[in-house]
N, CA, C and O of each residue as an XYZ file, in Angstrom:
996
protein
N      24.588     -4.809      0.096
C      24.458     -3.386     -0.256
C      24.474     -3.275     -1.849
O      25.238     -3.933     -2.555
N      23.557     -2.380     -2.315
C      23.475     -2.196     -3.757
C      24.539     -1.176     -4.283
O      25.143     -0.412     -3.530
N      24.714     -1.227     -5.604
C      25.814     -0.331     -6.138
C      25.196      0.986     -6.599
O      25.926      1.849     -7.087
N      23.929      1.171     -6.472
C      23.241      2.414     -6.872
C      23.799      3.585     -6.076
O      23.815      3.494     -4.848
N      24.256      4.674     -6.676
C      24.713      5.883     -5.995
C      23.454      6.735     -5.701
O      22.720      7.071     -6.630
N      23.217      7.059     -4.530
C      22.098      7.898     -4.051
C      22.557      9.355     -4.122
O      21.930     10.197     -4.763
N      23.630      9.609     -3.467
C      24.209     10.997     -3.418
C      25.541     10.993     -4.124
O      26.376     10.122     -3.880
N      25.756     12.002     -5.036
C      27.055     12.297     -5.573
C      27.364     13.777     -5.266
O      26.690     14.683     -5.756
N      28.385     13.985     -4.453
C      28.679     15.373     -4.032
C      29.916     15.781     -4.690
O      30.926     15.092     -4.546
N      29.927     16.880     -5.427
C      31.126     17.330     -6.164
C      31.502     18.774     -5.685
O      30.714     19.714     -5.789
N      32.767     18.888     -5.151
C      33.321     20.252     -4.863
C      32.425     21.160     -4.052
O      32.350     22.361     -4.313
N      31.731     20.584     -3.046
C      30.774     21.311     -2.299
C      31.457     22.345     -1.377
O      32.372     22.046     -0.609
N      30.938     23.591     -1.513
C      31.499     24.663     -0.623
C      30.360     25.355      0.124
O      29.234     25.407     -0.371
N      30.660     25.905      1.358
C      29.637     26.734      2.076
C      30.459     27.698      2.940
O      31.307     27.334      3.754
N      30.127     28.927      2.685
C      30.732     29.977      3.541
C      29.588     30.761      4.182
O      28.494     30.886      3.631
N      29.886     31.267      5.338
C      29.091     32.278      6.051
C      29.916     33.482      6.203
O      30.753     33.575      7.101
N      29.675     34.483      5.268
C      30.493     35.658      5.218
C      31.916     35.202      4.845
O      32.111     34.448      3.892
N      32.883     35.669      5.609
C      34.310     35.262      5.327
C      34.691     33.881      5.850
O      35.759     33.354      5.536
N      33.732     33.264      6.713
C      34.072     32.038      7.301
C      33.784     30.886      6.275
O      32.627     30.698      5.900
N      34.753     30.162      5.846
C      34.734     29.036      4.975
C      34.505     27.769      5.749
O      35.434     27.248      6.366
N      33.278     27.252      5.736
C      32.890     26.076      6.608
C      33.109     24.804      5.868
O      33.615     23.844      6.449
N      32.744     24.743      4.581
C      32.955     23.609      3.709
C      33.816     24.013      2.563
O      33.550     25.024      1.913
N      34.861     23.240      2.289
C      35.779     23.557      1.230
C      36.056     22.320      0.350
O      36.762     21.391      0.744
N      35.455     22.356     -0.880
C      35.752     21.289     -1.783
C      35.462     19.885     -1.261
O      36.326     19.009     -1.314
N      34.234     19.670     -0.752
C      33.826     18.331     -0.272
C      33.358     17.447     -1.344
O      32.407     17.813     -2.034
N      33.949     16.285     -1.559
C      33.574     15.326     -2.595
C      33.193     14.019     -1.879
O      33.893     13.562     -0.975
N      32.090     13.446     -2.299
C      31.646     12.240     -1.640
C      30.544     11.466     -2.448
O      29.750     12.061     -3.177
N      30.542     10.186     -2.288
C      29.430      9.404     -2.875
C      28.797      8.547     -1.755
O      29.491      7.992     -0.902
N      27.422      8.460     -1.794
C      26.784      7.580     -0.854
C      25.880      6.576     -1.647
O      25.052      6.958     -2.474
N      26.089      5.344     -1.350
C      25.321      4.363     -2.113
C      24.104      3.860     -1.364
O      24.026      3.929     -0.138
N      23.154      3.351     -2.140
C      21.892      2.871     -1.550
C      22.157      1.738     -0.546
O      22.888      0.796     -0.851
N      21.563      1.832      0.647
C      21.687      0.839      1.700
C      22.963      1.009      2.544
O      23.224      0.185      3.422
N      23.757      2.055      2.297
C      25.031      2.275      2.887
C      24.758      3.090      4.271
O      23.909      3.979      4.327
N      25.495      2.732      5.294
C      25.489      3.514      6.558
C      26.787      4.143      6.666
O      27.800      3.474      6.870
N      26.801      5.463      6.533
C      27.975      6.308      6.573
C      27.940      7.165      7.788
O      26.992      7.914      8.021
N      29.023      7.046      8.594
C      29.094      7.960      9.774
C      30.208      9.015      9.443
O      31.222      8.718      8.810
N      29.943     10.245      9.912
C      30.891     11.352      9.713
C      31.338     11.748     11.043
O      30.522     12.133     11.880
N      32.610     11.674     11.291
C      33.275     12.037     12.580
C      34.183     13.226     12.325
O      34.488     13.539     11.174
N      34.646     13.934     13.454
C      35.599     14.892     13.317
C      35.400     15.942     14.482
O      34.400     15.886     15.198
N      36.352     16.871     14.644
C      36.276     17.851     15.671
C      35.091     18.859     15.454
O      34.524     18.974     14.368
N      34.777     19.551     16.531
C      33.782     20.614     16.450
C      34.276     21.685     15.408
O      35.456     22.034     15.361
N      33.350     22.160     14.619
C      33.758     23.232     13.703
C      34.380     22.678     12.385
O      34.917     23.439     11.580
N      34.294     21.349     12.189
C      34.787     20.790     10.968
C      33.965     20.862      9.826
O      34.430     20.622      8.711
N      32.655     21.206     10.019
C      31.753     21.297      8.910
C      30.745     20.132      8.780
O      29.968     20.055      7.828
N      30.795     19.256      9.752
C      29.901     18.022      9.657
C      28.403     18.431      9.586
O      27.711     18.049      8.642
N      27.955     19.126     10.479
C      26.503     19.452     10.646
C      26.014     20.374      9.408
O      24.914     20.229      8.875
N      26.928     21.295      9.039
C      26.701     22.130      7.819
C      26.603     21.316      6.553
O      25.801     21.648      5.681
N      27.385     20.266      6.416
C      27.308     19.370      5.332
C      25.951     18.693      5.260
O      25.340     18.625      4.193
N      25.466     18.178      6.427
C      24.098     17.538      6.424
C      23.099     18.560      6.076
O      22.209     18.248      5.285
N      23.141     19.745      6.574
C      22.222     20.813      6.344
C      22.170     21.190      4.893
O      21.119     21.525      4.347
N      23.330     21.128      4.279
C      23.333     21.393      2.854
C      22.655     20.221      2.041
O      21.943     20.474      1.070
N      22.879     19.028      2.433
C      22.221     17.850      1.767
C      20.636     18.017      1.896
O      19.928     17.627      0.967
N      20.119     18.545      2.945
C      18.751     18.716      3.178
C      18.251     20.077      2.727
O      17.075     20.405      2.889
N      19.108     20.825      2.189
C      18.728     22.254      1.659
C      18.237     23.139      2.712
O      17.529     24.113      2.455
N      18.649     22.775      4.058
C      18.390     23.721      5.096
C      19.395     24.912      4.964
O      19.106     26.036      5.373
N      20.574     24.614      4.379
C      21.549     25.595      3.994
C      21.815     25.475      2.533
O      22.014     24.374      2.019
N      21.821     26.557      1.872
C      22.152     26.501      0.468
C      23.706     26.681      0.181
O      24.344     27.664      0.562
N      24.234     25.628     -0.527
C      25.736     25.703     -0.663
C      26.159     26.998     -1.407
O      25.388     27.589     -2.163
N      27.396     27.394     -1.156
C      28.035     28.546     -1.843
C      28.598     28.139     -3.207
O      28.809     28.983     -4.077
N      28.839     26.835     -3.383
C      29.282     26.280     -4.637
C      29.309     24.804     -4.664
O      29.127     24.147     -3.640
N      29.539     24.256     -5.856
C      29.482     22.735     -6.005
C      28.218     22.219     -6.470
O      27.326     22.987     -6.829
N      28.081     20.906     -6.488
C      26.909     20.130     -6.868
C      26.559     19.089     -5.962
O      27.434     18.466     -5.362
N      25.222     18.828     -5.804
C      24.724     17.729     -5.017
C      23.784     16.981     -5.884
O      22.711     17.490     -6.208
N      24.148     15.757     -6.289
C      23.281     14.950     -7.185
C      22.584     13.939     -6.278
O      23.232     13.236     -5.503
N      21.261     13.876     -6.383
C      20.483     12.840     -5.749
C      19.802     12.055     -6.780
O      18.968     12.579     -7.519
N      20.144     10.744     -6.864
C      19.578      9.868     -7.936
C      19.738     10.548     -9.347
O      18.841     10.584    -10.189
N      20.993     11.080     -9.494
C      21.397     11.668    -10.719
C      20.733     12.959    -11.134
O      20.767     13.340    -12.305
N      20.116     13.645    -10.153
C      19.538     15.020    -10.422
C      20.133     15.910     -9.527
O      20.184     15.598     -8.337
N      20.619     17.038     -9.943
C      21.248     18.107     -9.195
C      20.162     18.856     -8.453
O      19.313     19.536     -9.028
N      20.244     18.681     -7.062
C      19.192     19.286     -6.232
C      19.278     20.829     -6.167
O      18.380     21.497     -5.655
N      20.384     21.364     -6.701
C      20.632     22.802     -6.729
C      20.134     23.489     -7.976
O      20.141     24.716     -8.069
N      19.696     22.685     -8.945
C      19.105     23.249    -10.142
C      17.794     24.031     -9.890
O      17.013     23.633     -9.026
N      17.536     25.140    -10.630
C      16.379     25.956    -10.322
C      15.060     25.152    -10.465
O      14.130     25.414     -9.702
N      14.937     24.205    -11.387
C      13.663     23.578    -11.532
C      13.425     22.356    -10.680
O      12.450     21.622    -10.840
N      14.385     22.165     -9.740
C      14.330     20.883     -8.897
C      13.224     21.066     -7.970
O      13.019     22.167     -7.460
N      12.403     19.919     -7.689
C      11.254     19.985     -6.849
C      11.801     19.709     -5.366
O      11.976     18.559     -4.963
N      12.044     20.779     -4.627
C      12.586     20.601     -3.307
C      11.639     20.008     -2.323
O      12.050     19.273     -1.424
N      10.402     20.302     -2.466
C       9.422     19.810     -1.475
C       9.284     18.329     -1.571
O       9.257     17.643     -0.549
N       9.193     17.787     -2.825
C       9.175     16.367     -3.060
C      10.458     15.647     -2.545
O      10.430     14.548     -1.991
N      11.520     16.329     -2.769
C      12.905     15.773     -2.275
C      12.946     15.680     -0.799
O      13.428     14.689     -0.251
N      12.428     16.737     -0.096
C      12.545     16.695      1.452
C      11.656     15.548      1.868
O      12.016     14.918      2.863
N      10.582     15.196      1.273
C       9.775     14.062      1.700
C      10.570     12.761      1.700
O      10.276     11.858      2.483
N      11.583     12.653      0.820
C      12.315     11.385      0.654
C      13.585     11.359      1.455
O      14.231     10.317      1.571
N      13.977     12.568      2.047
C      15.200     12.589      2.842
C      14.830     13.035      4.273
O      14.657     14.225      4.541
N      14.716     12.065      5.167
C      14.323     12.404      6.524
C      15.546     12.920      7.298
O      16.693     12.562      7.026
N      15.228     13.797      8.297
C      16.279     14.402      9.087
C      15.915     14.293     10.578
O      14.776     14.543     10.973
N      16.892     13.922     11.379
C      16.757     13.882     12.829
C      17.846     14.822     13.379
O      19.033     14.634     13.115
N      17.415     15.835     14.147
C      18.300     16.850     14.660
C      18.794     16.591     16.084
O      18.286     15.710     16.778
N      19.796     17.376     16.512
C      20.296     17.326     17.893
C      19.098     17.557     18.878
O      18.816     16.784     19.794
N      18.458     18.663     18.592
C      17.276     19.026     19.406
C      16.032     18.443     18.671
O      16.029     18.389     17.441
N      15.085     18.053     19.333
C      14.047     17.092     18.820
C      13.061     17.682     17.838
O      12.534     17.030     16.936
N      12.840     19.029     18.091
C      11.945     19.791     17.179
C      10.561     19.203     17.100
O       9.931     19.249     16.044
N      10.074     18.654     18.190
C       8.737     18.107     18.256
C       7.726     19.213     18.424
O       8.084     20.278     18.926
N       6.477     19.018     18.029
C       5.361     19.959     18.231
C       4.848     19.845     19.626
O       4.066     18.933     19.894
N       5.253     20.765     20.605
C       4.895     20.566     21.931
C       3.420     20.554     22.317
O       3.046     19.981     23.341
N       2.590     21.183     21.505
C       1.159     21.270     21.627
C       0.389     20.077     21.119
O      -0.831     19.996     21.262
N       1.116     19.153     20.523
C       0.452     17.914     19.996
C       0.983     16.617     20.739
O       2.119     16.507     21.200
N       0.020     15.682     20.783
C       0.438     14.460     21.506
C       1.584     13.690     20.667
O       1.804     14.009     19.498
N       2.247     12.744     21.263
C       3.151     11.895     20.632
C       2.642     11.330     19.274
O       3.291     11.423     18.232
N       1.448     10.748     19.376
C       0.789     10.174     18.237
C       0.588     11.241     17.100
O       0.862     10.991     15.926
N       0.131     12.351     17.493
C      -0.135     13.433     16.461
C       1.149     13.922     15.831
O       1.189     14.261     14.648
N       2.208     13.955     16.643
C       3.495     14.371     16.067
C       3.907     13.497     14.889
O       4.456     13.953     13.885
N       3.603     12.193     15.077
C       3.974     11.222     14.032
C       3.076     11.276     12.799
O       3.489     11.071     11.658
N       1.768     11.579     13.131
C       0.741     11.488     12.038
C       0.683     12.782     11.182
O       0.288     12.734     10.017
N       1.076     13.920     11.759
C       0.806     15.178     11.049
C       1.346     15.265      9.699
O       0.625     15.674      8.788
N       2.602     14.902      9.483
C       3.237     15.103      8.135
C       2.591     14.062      7.097
O       2.177     14.450      6.005
N       2.531     12.789      7.475
C       1.913     11.939      6.402
C       0.465     12.345      6.031
O       0.080     12.169      4.875
N      -0.349     12.882      6.968
C      -1.691     13.322      6.647
C      -1.702     14.606      5.801
O      -2.473     14.722      4.848
N      -0.831     15.574      6.166
C      -0.806     16.816      5.534
C       0.012     16.805      4.188
O      -0.405     17.376      3.181
N       1.102     16.175      4.232
C       2.000     16.215      3.089
C       1.800     15.124      2.096
O       1.828     15.374      0.891
N       1.598     13.918      2.560
C       1.462     12.746      1.761
C       0.003     12.299      1.529
O      -0.298     11.283      0.902
N      -0.861     13.141      2.086
C      -2.360     12.848      2.021
C      -2.835     11.433      2.280
O      -3.683     10.838      1.615
N      -2.142     10.946      3.389
C      -2.520      9.592      3.910
C      -3.767      9.876      4.772
O      -3.895     10.905      5.434
N      -4.698      8.860      4.710
C      -5.932      9.003      5.550
C      -5.494      9.007      7.032
O      -4.422      8.510      7.381
N      -6.325      9.561      7.856
C      -5.995      9.594      9.259
C      -6.002      8.145      9.855
O      -5.216      7.753     10.718
N      -6.952      7.437      9.303
C      -7.064      6.005      9.853
C      -5.725      5.189      9.582
O      -5.178      4.508     10.450
N      -5.274      5.327      8.322
C      -4.047      4.616      7.956
C      -2.845      5.235      8.652
O      -1.937      4.499      9.036
N      -2.793      6.535      8.831
C      -1.717      7.216      9.500
C      -1.668      6.790     10.950
O      -0.584      6.681     11.522
N      -2.813      6.548     11.557
C      -2.855      6.142     12.958
C      -2.300      4.758     13.169
O      -1.544      4.499     14.105
N      -2.720      3.815     12.215
C      -2.189      2.490     12.270
C      -0.657      2.449     12.141
O       0.022      1.716     12.860
N      -0.146      3.234     11.232
C       1.337      3.203     11.072
C       1.989      3.879     12.237
O       2.968      3.351     12.766
N       1.475      5.083     12.696
C       2.057      5.759     13.844
C       2.178      4.800     15.048
O       3.192      4.844     15.745
N       1.210      3.965     15.307
C       1.227      2.995     16.415
C       2.322      1.926     16.143
O       3.038      1.535     17.065
N       2.449      1.471     14.927
C       3.466      0.525     14.579
C       4.863      1.126     14.866
O       5.731      0.457     15.426
N       5.055      2.369     14.482
C       6.326      3.013     14.579
C       6.690      3.233     16.082
O       7.824      3.055     16.527
N       5.631      3.631     16.808
C       5.887      3.775     18.328
C       6.280      2.471     18.939
O       7.119      2.416     19.839
N       5.664      1.402     18.444
C       6.045      0.038     19.024
C       7.498     -0.295     18.704
O       8.211     -0.888     19.514
N       7.925      0.106     17.486
C       9.277     -0.214     17.049
C      10.296      0.621     17.824
O      11.428      0.171     18.004
N       9.946      1.789     18.277
C      10.897      2.650     19.073
C      10.649      2.526     20.627
O      11.185      3.293     21.427
N       9.802      1.510     20.993
C       9.578      1.188     22.357
C       8.800      2.234     23.158
O       9.047      2.438     24.347
N       7.864      2.886     22.485
C       7.159      3.999     23.177
C       5.585      3.913     23.057
O       4.880      4.920     23.124
N       5.118      2.716     22.886
C       3.638      2.546     22.644
C       2.780      3.096     23.776
O       1.652      3.529     23.540
N       3.284      3.085     24.969
C       2.392      3.444     26.108
C       2.411      4.976     26.307
O       1.780      5.518     27.215
N       3.165      5.644     25.416
C       3.231      7.163     25.487
C       2.454      7.857     24.395
O       2.632      9.059     24.194
N       1.587      7.137     23.671
C       1.030      7.708     22.459
C       0.191      8.919     22.711
O       0.109      9.771     21.827
N      -0.454      9.067     23.878
C      -1.247     10.222     24.188
C      -0.559     11.219     25.044
O      -1.177     12.182     25.498
N       0.695     11.020     25.279
C       1.567     11.930     26.095
C       1.968     13.092     25.254
O       1.962     13.016     24.025
N       2.344     14.253     25.952
C       2.832     15.426     25.210
C       4.378     15.383     25.413
O       4.881     14.940     26.446
N       5.081     15.857     24.391
C       6.549     15.739     24.351
C       7.221     16.243     25.561
O       8.168     15.629     26.052
N       6.740     17.398     26.087
C       7.544     17.980     27.202
C       7.476     17.265     28.505
O       8.118     17.658     29.479
N       6.684     16.193     28.532
C       6.770     15.316     29.751
C       7.627     14.109     29.578
O       7.719     13.283     30.486
N       8.266     13.974     28.432
C       9.136     12.832     28.091
C      10.592     13.224     28.334
O      10.968     14.396     28.311
N      11.396     12.173     28.570
C      12.780     12.421     28.699
C      13.448     12.779     27.264
O      12.842     12.566     26.213
N      14.606     13.278     27.307
C      15.236     13.576     26.013
C      15.371     12.451     25.084
O      15.166     12.571     23.876
N      15.752     11.243     25.711
C      15.898     10.046     24.909
C      14.617      9.636     24.240
O      14.582      9.267     23.067
N      13.524      9.716     25.052
C      12.221      9.417     24.521
C      11.753     10.417     23.407
O      11.207     10.020     22.377
N      11.990     11.694     23.665
C      11.665     12.639     22.573
C      12.429     12.391     21.324
O      11.885     12.550     20.231
N      13.741     11.985     21.440
C      14.398     11.720     20.259
C      13.937     10.500     19.469
O      13.985     10.487     18.239
N      13.483      9.462     20.204
C      12.872      8.335     19.617
C      11.555      8.596     18.871
O      11.221      8.005     17.845
N      10.823      9.574     19.516
C       9.666     10.051     18.821
C      10.052     10.747     17.574
O       9.420     10.518     16.543
N      11.030     11.570     17.587
C      11.494     12.303     16.388
C      11.888     11.350     15.335
O      11.590     11.589     14.165
N      12.545     10.273     15.668
C      12.990      9.293     14.669
C      11.754      8.627     14.007
O      11.683      8.500     12.785
N      10.783      8.206     14.856
C       9.504      7.633     14.379
C       8.861      8.604     13.344
O       8.448      8.205     12.255
N       8.800      9.911     13.751
C       8.153     10.913     12.963
C       8.839     10.946     11.552
O       8.148     11.022     10.536
N      10.100     10.892     11.506
C      10.887     10.911     10.257
C      10.567      9.701      9.439
O      10.340      9.821      8.236
N      10.537      8.485     10.067
C      10.244      7.293      9.368
C       8.831      7.170      8.874
O       8.548      6.373      7.980
N       7.946      7.945      9.440
C       6.520      7.885      9.010
C       6.357      8.441      7.589
O       5.340      8.164      6.952
N       7.311      9.207      7.073
C       7.265      9.749      5.726
C       7.791      8.755      4.670
O       7.808      9.057      3.477
N       8.221      7.556      5.134
C       8.834      6.575      4.262
C      10.034      7.146      3.427
O      10.043      7.091      2.197
N      11.022      7.686      4.155
C      12.175      8.291      3.366
C      13.052      7.239      2.736
O      13.070      6.099      3.199
N      13.754      7.575      1.731
C      14.746      6.778      1.134
C      16.065      6.872      1.816
O      16.888      5.956      1.803
N      16.240      8.053      2.431
C      17.502      8.232      3.188
C      17.190      8.895      4.506
O      16.263      9.701      4.595
N      17.949      8.568      5.529
C      17.855      9.251      6.816
C      19.153      9.948      7.170
O      20.232      9.361      7.080
N      19.040     11.239      7.585
C      20.160     12.021      7.939
C      20.025     12.228      9.515
O      18.980     12.635     10.022
N      21.131     11.924     10.223
C      21.087     12.163     11.680
C      22.186     13.107     12.022
O      23.355     12.860     11.725
N      21.797     14.237     12.674
C      22.782     15.243     12.976
C      23.026     15.260     14.529
O      22.342     15.922     15.311
N      24.129     14.419     14.901
C      24.439     14.289     16.263
C      23.204     13.993     17.191
O      22.926     14.724     18.142
N      22.497     12.897     16.862
C      21.204     12.752     17.541
C      21.259     12.404     19.020
O      20.225     12.382     19.688
N      22.435     12.135     19.533
C      22.556     11.811     20.991
C      23.315     12.919     21.748
O      23.548     12.764     22.947
N      23.698     13.998     21.116
C      24.585     15.003     21.828
C      23.920     15.809     22.872
O      24.570     16.373     23.752
N      22.536     15.877     22.782
C      21.799     16.678     23.721
C      21.286     15.779     24.893
O      20.547     16.270     25.746
N      21.641     14.565     24.943
C      21.097     13.554     25.839
C      21.954     13.265     27.050
O      23.179     13.298     26.932
N      21.387     12.986     28.197
C      22.150     12.558     29.281
C      22.743     11.125     28.929
O      22.099     10.327     28.247
N      23.922     10.863     29.399
C      24.593      9.595     29.085
C      23.785      8.303     29.185
O      23.930      7.396     28.365
N      22.888      8.238     30.258
C      22.192      7.001     30.437
C      21.015      6.897     29.488
O      20.364      5.852     29.488
N      20.688      7.899     28.677
C      19.615      7.896     27.724
C      20.027      7.600     26.335
O      19.198      7.382     25.452
N      21.363      7.592     26.128
C      21.919      7.436     24.777
C      21.666      6.074     24.199
O      21.350      5.965     23.014
N      21.800      4.977     25.028
C      21.760      3.616     24.511
C      20.442      3.302     23.859
O      20.425      2.590     22.854
N      19.356      3.784     24.366
C      18.003      3.459     23.764
C      17.904      4.063     22.368
O      17.369      3.402     21.478
N      18.396      5.300     22.119
C      18.380      5.893     20.841
C      19.327      5.123     19.858
O      18.990      4.906     18.694
N      20.475      4.738     20.356
C      21.396      4.105     19.463
C      20.858      2.744     18.985
O      21.072      2.342     17.842
N      20.153      2.051     19.893
C      19.523      0.806     19.594
C      18.556      0.946     18.551
O      18.521      0.097     17.661
N      17.740      1.947     18.552
C      16.739      2.248     17.512
C      17.475      2.497     16.115
O      17.066      2.009     15.061
N      18.521      3.249     16.213
C      19.265      3.590     14.983
C      19.908      2.289     14.443
O      19.920      2.104     13.226
N      20.430      1.402     15.266
C      21.081      0.171     14.828
C      19.957     -0.665     14.093
O      20.201     -1.265     13.046
N      18.752     -0.672     14.679
C      17.682     -1.388     14.004
C      17.311     -0.903     12.659
O      16.981     -1.661     11.747
N      17.379      0.472     12.559
C      17.069      1.070     11.234
C      18.152      0.749     10.249
O      17.845      0.508      9.082
N      19.397      0.732     10.646
C      20.469      0.418      9.823
C      20.354     -1.134      9.368
O      20.634     -1.456      8.213
N      19.998     -1.929     10.180
C      19.868     -3.299      9.868
C      18.735     -3.611      8.908
O      18.743     -4.653      8.253
N      17.700     -2.659      8.814
C      16.634     -2.759      7.844
C      17.015     -2.475      6.427
O      16.244     -2.723      5.500
N      18.213     -1.952      6.254
C      18.713     -1.575      4.939
C      18.557     -0.112      4.493
O      18.822      0.246      3.345
N      18.115      0.718      5.454
C      17.966      2.175      5.122
C      19.315      2.776      4.854
O      20.283      2.451      5.543
N      19.404      3.615      3.904
C      20.535      4.485      3.604
C      20.575      5.536      4.736
O      19.588      6.224      4.997
N      21.723      5.638      5.387
C      21.880      6.474      6.612
C      23.149      7.269      6.446
O      24.171      6.751      5.996
N      23.074      8.572      6.825
C      24.231      9.362      6.907
C      24.134      9.980      8.411
O      23.216     10.716      8.774
N      25.183      9.582      9.200
C      25.078      9.990     10.575
C      26.263     10.783     11.072
O      27.382     10.272     11.100
N      26.049     11.962     11.447
C      27.044     12.832     12.118
C      26.990     12.444     13.606
O      25.942     12.586     14.236
N      28.085     11.966     14.165
C      28.094     11.462     15.539
C      29.393     11.631     16.281
O      30.448     11.701     15.652
N      29.358     11.695     17.525
C      30.579     11.650     18.357
C      30.604     10.261     19.139
O      31.468     10.050     19.990
N      29.616      9.312     18.817
C      29.595      8.061     19.435
C      30.520      7.130     18.631
O      30.102      6.586     17.609
N      31.702      6.954     19.057
C      32.683      6.210     18.235
C      32.376      4.720     18.144
O      32.572      4.061     17.123
N      31.840      4.196     19.377
C      31.542      2.760     19.292
C      30.373      2.506     18.233
O      30.403      1.507     17.514
N      29.446      3.350     18.168
C      28.406      3.189     17.210
C      29.038      3.276     15.820
O      28.758      2.438     14.963
N      29.877      4.269     15.592
C      30.564      4.416     14.243
C      31.304      3.212     13.897
O      31.305      2.803     12.736
N      31.936      2.615     14.835
C      32.774      1.359     14.562
C      31.956      0.144     14.320
O      32.322     -0.724     13.528
N      30.790      0.074     15.032
C      29.934     -1.181     14.960
C      29.032     -1.204     13.688
O      28.866     -2.228     13.025
N      28.483     -0.045     13.408
C      27.333      0.028     12.517
C      27.685      0.426     11.104
O      27.039      0.001     10.146
N      28.740      1.266     10.976
C      29.104      1.901      9.694
C      29.573      0.949      8.681
O      30.272     -0.010      9.005
N      29.213      1.175      7.449
C      29.842      0.577      6.237
C      31.153      1.356      5.968
O      32.180      0.803      5.574
N      31.034      2.728      6.221
C      32.159      3.542      5.878
C      32.169      4.720      6.893
O      31.118      5.239      7.269
N      33.322      5.098      7.297
C      33.494      6.218      8.254
C      34.244      7.405      7.484
O      35.259      7.187      6.821
N      33.723      8.567      7.606
C      34.420      9.747      7.003
C      34.897     10.634      8.113
O      34.156     10.959      9.041
N      36.112     11.011      8.009
C      36.728     12.010      9.039
C      36.800     13.315      8.329
O      37.459     13.424      7.294
N      36.106     14.367      8.882
C      36.243     15.672      8.406
C      37.081     16.588      9.292
O      37.050     16.449     10.514
N      37.816     17.506      8.715
C      38.541     18.514      9.492
C      38.694     19.755      8.579
O      39.021     19.673      7.395
N      38.434     20.896      9.222
C      38.598     22.199      8.512
C      37.840     22.242      7.216
O      38.332     22.803      6.238
N      36.655     21.666      7.174
C      35.824     21.776      6.004
C      36.123     20.796      4.868
O      35.513     20.863      3.801
N      37.053     19.901      5.107
C      37.423     18.952      4.017
C      37.122     17.563      4.591
O      36.941     17.367      5.793
N      37.080     16.610      3.646
C      37.116     15.157      3.937
C      38.650     14.793      4.015
O      39.354     14.695      3.009
N      39.073     14.614      5.225
C      40.486     14.376      5.445
C      40.888     12.913      5.196
O      42.011     12.608      4.795
N      39.899     12.011      5.457
C      40.126     10.518      5.305
C      38.774      9.807      5.352
O      37.835     10.224      6.031
N      38.729      8.739      4.614
C      37.543      7.899      4.681
C      38.016      6.470      4.400
O      39.010      6.196      3.728
N      37.154      5.543      5.017
C      37.455      4.143      4.905
C      36.541      3.264      5.653
O      35.567      3.757      6.221
N      36.772      2.039      5.696
C      36.018      1.110      6.526
C      36.232      1.510      8.081
O      37.184      2.198      8.448
N      35.314      1.040      8.887
C      35.613      1.271     10.365
C      36.980      0.790     10.769
O      37.684      1.444     11.538
N      37.364     -0.395     10.228
C      38.660     -0.961     10.689
C      39.754     -0.088     10.193
O      40.708      0.166     10.929
N      39.667      0.424      8.892
C      40.713      1.284      8.393
C      40.929      2.512      9.139
O      42.056      2.935      9.399
N      39.740      3.142      9.518
C      39.845      4.412     10.160
C      40.201      4.324     11.675
O      40.990      5.123     12.180
N      39.604      3.340     12.380
C      39.866      3.173     13.794
C      41.086      2.419     14.158
O      41.694      2.697     15.191
N      41.500      1.410     13.301
C      42.636      0.642     13.621
C      43.894      1.052     12.818
O      45.011      0.828     13.282
N      43.729      1.632     11.655
C      44.858      1.896     10.835
C      44.706      3.333     10.163
O      44.869      3.458      8.950
N      44.406      4.360     10.940
C      44.271      5.710     10.290
C      45.614      6.119      9.656
O      46.677      5.819     10.201
N      45.556      6.829      8.466
C      46.700      7.265      7.855
C      46.986      8.737      7.981
O      48.150      9.138      7.987
N      45.912      9.594      8.087
C      46.076     10.991      8.122
C      46.490     11.444      9.635
O      45.821     11.010     10.572
N      47.495     12.238      9.853
C      47.863     12.630     11.158
C      46.717     13.279     11.927
O      46.635     13.145     13.148
N      45.865     13.956     11.246
C      44.725     14.658     11.962
C      43.785     13.612     12.453
O      43.285     13.728     13.572
N      43.509     12.576     11.668
C      42.637     11.471     12.199
C      43.199     10.793     13.338
O      42.480     10.530     14.302
N      44.529     10.461     13.314
C      45.197      9.777     14.440
C      45.119     10.662     15.719
O      44.821     10.163     16.804
N      45.381     11.929     15.574
C      45.347     12.855     16.690
C      43.935     12.907     17.312
O      43.747     12.784     18.523
N      42.935     13.100     16.387
C      41.512     13.145     16.866
C      41.123     11.866     17.549
O      40.577     11.927     18.650
N      41.364     10.718     16.977
C      40.960      9.445     17.577
C      41.639      9.185     18.907
O      40.998      8.726     19.852
N      42.921      9.471     18.989
C      43.626      9.249     20.225
C      43.121     10.036     21.427
O      43.065      9.577     22.568
N      42.741     11.322     21.048
C      42.107     12.083     22.070
C      40.697     11.699     22.443
O      40.330     11.701     23.618
N      39.903     11.368     21.431
C      38.483     11.045     21.703
C      38.406      9.635     22.394
O      37.638      9.474     23.342
N      39.108      8.729     21.979
C      39.081      7.375     22.498
C      39.664      7.347     23.932
O      39.263      6.532     24.764
N      40.579      8.220     24.182
C      41.114      8.358     25.523
C      40.099      8.848     26.489
O      40.041      8.386     27.628
N      39.217      9.867     26.016
C      38.179     10.397     26.867
C      37.135      9.398     27.159
O      36.496      9.467     28.209
N      36.911      8.404     26.222
C      35.824      7.372     26.437
C      36.334      6.335     27.374
O      35.512      5.606     27.931
N      37.602      6.194     27.604
C      38.133      5.090     28.530
C      37.576      5.296     29.968
O      37.884      4.513     30.866
């Protein structure tokens, strides 16, 4: 892993009316690092990711990406979004387009890639996620796990520097989760910088360089997977893990 800091987040806050969802979040993400964010529902995990991608505008604080504050007025948000891929809980695929077209549309329209080159790469990506035989299929005929793998391929087609995953398996039936997690493990092994909000504790333990536990809009604890799962210090972390790991047994 390199020492270059990709994201530097200082005192990040986000409120919706009187509801304070993020309160003073501070974090650094380094190039090539796989960071998983865990915590109870309502702790601010998904809102944090949405602030990183500017789908939500923070109420306060700073987000530096490669030493540039993405909240500055002159910051080029459209160029930034091309470099920060996002995979959602729900797959957000274009239902009226084939699987192949779903992957090709952004590179052709936004990156001005030729259709011929986009086609070659889309097929390579479909092969990587194990869906080559579905290239002419429409998304609504696929299983949830297959749709999520198409969504991941679509995000990778933009050649992002960072991938954000917002609970990518939470909408899937249990038997479909493994295929999606295998694809994510392969992406992590390729050296991609990844920030993953997840409730898949085994994935967090096996793949993360660092695990962050959020509660009540704060970073309550962070550390290596071994530190967080085997030697948690914060009582909230201990309570959360004992409950979640018991449910997984």
